[in-house]
C-alpha positions in Angstrom: -0.2 -0.4 0.4 2.9 2.3 0.9 4.6 1.4 -2.3 1.3 2.2 -4.0 1.4 5.6 -2.5 4.9 6.2 -3.1 4.6 5.2 -6.7 1.9 7.5 -7.1 3.3 10.4 -5.6 6.3 9.7 -7.9 4.2 9.3 -11.4 2.6 12.4 -9.8 5.3 14.4 -10.0 7.1 12.9 -13.2 3.6 14.0 -15.3 4.0 17.3 -13.7 7.0 18.0 -14.9 6.9 16.7 -18.2 4.1 19.3 -18.9 6.3 21.5 -17.3 8.7 20.8 -20.0 6.0 20.9 -22.9 5.0 24.6 -21.5 8.6 26.2 -21.7 9.9 24.0 -24.5 9.3 25.5 -27.9 7.2 23.4 -30.6 8.9 21.6 -32.5 6.0 21.0 -35.0 6.8 21.3 -38.7 3.2 23.0 -39.1 0.1 23.0 -38.7 -3.1 22.0 -40.5 -6.3 25.0 -40.8 -9.7 23.1 -40.3 -9.8 23.5 -44.4 -6.5 21.2 -44.9 -4.4 23.8 -45.5 -0.8 24.6 -44.0 -1.1 27.6 -41.3 1.4 30.0 -42.8 2.0 30.6 -38.7 4.7 28.4 -38.1 6.8 29.8 -40.5 10.3 30.0 -39.2 11.2 33.0 -41.9 8.0 35.1 -41.2 7.6 37.0 -38.1 4.9 35.6 -35.5 1.5 37.8 -35.4 -0.2 38.4 -32.7 -3.7 39.6 -32.2 -4.0 43.3 -33.3 -5.5 44.9 -29.5 -2.3 43.2 -27.8 0.5 45.4 -27.5 3.9 44.5 -26.9 4.5 45.2 -23.6 1.7 43.2 -22.5 2.9 40.1 -23.9 6.3 40.2 -22.5 4.4 41.2 -19.1 2.6 37.7 -19.5 5.8 36.1 -20.6 7.4 37.4 -17.4 5.0 36.2 -15.2 4.9 32.9 -16.9 8.5 32.3 -16.2 8.1 33.0 -12.5 5.5 30.8 -12.4 7.6 28.5 -13.7 10.3 28.8 -11.6 8.1 28.5 -8.7 7.2 25.1 -10.2 10.2 24.2 -10.6 11.3 25.2 -6.9 7.9 23.6 -5.6 8.7 20.2 -7.3 12.5 20.0 -6.5 11.2 20.3 -3.0 8.7 17.6 -2.8 11.1 15.6 -5.0 13.4 15.7 -2.2 11.2 15.0 0.7 9.4 12.0 -0.9 13.6 10.6 -1.9 14.1 11.2 2.5 10.6 9.7 3.1 11.3 6.3 4.3 9.9 3.4 2.4 8.2 1.8 5.0 6.0 5.0 6.5 3.3 7.0 5.0 3.3 10.0 2.9 2.6 13.0 4.9 -0.5 15.3 4.7 2.0 18.0 4.0 3.5 16.2 0.3 -0.1 15.6 -0.6 -1.0 19.6 -0.2 2.3 20.0 -1.9 1.4 17.7 -5.0 -1.8 19.3 -5.2 -0.3 22.7 -5.3 1.9 22.1 -8.1 -0.6 20.4 -10.0 -2.9 24.0 -9.1 0.3 25.7 -10.4 0.8 24.1 -13.2 -2.5 24.3 -14.8 -2.4 27.8 -13.9 0.8 28.4 -16.1 -1.0 26.1 -19.3 -3.7 28.6 -18.9 -1.9 31.6 -18.8 0.5 30.2 -21.7 -2.8 29.2 -24.0 -3.8 32.9 -23.8 
């Protein structure tokens, strides 16, 4: 039973870190298709990225700063949780603090994902 909790927590931590990398790492797409089947020109590497007409550059830079701060916080929390899990003896029950930290990590990861989507 203790091993399954530890495994679940480890798997959750791995999933959070994986989602973190998916958010932070640049997309490696060769191109997206539109619903009508035509190629989406927004992924053309030679063409600069287009932003919504009402979005100012400073607003976009501010959003990027906030996302970076949140990702840094997420990384710190995930590292702390990893250290706590490694220090915990396999025969003991995981503490409520660890579960709460995992929930906080999950909440922050979802928040970052929502901010990254725009």
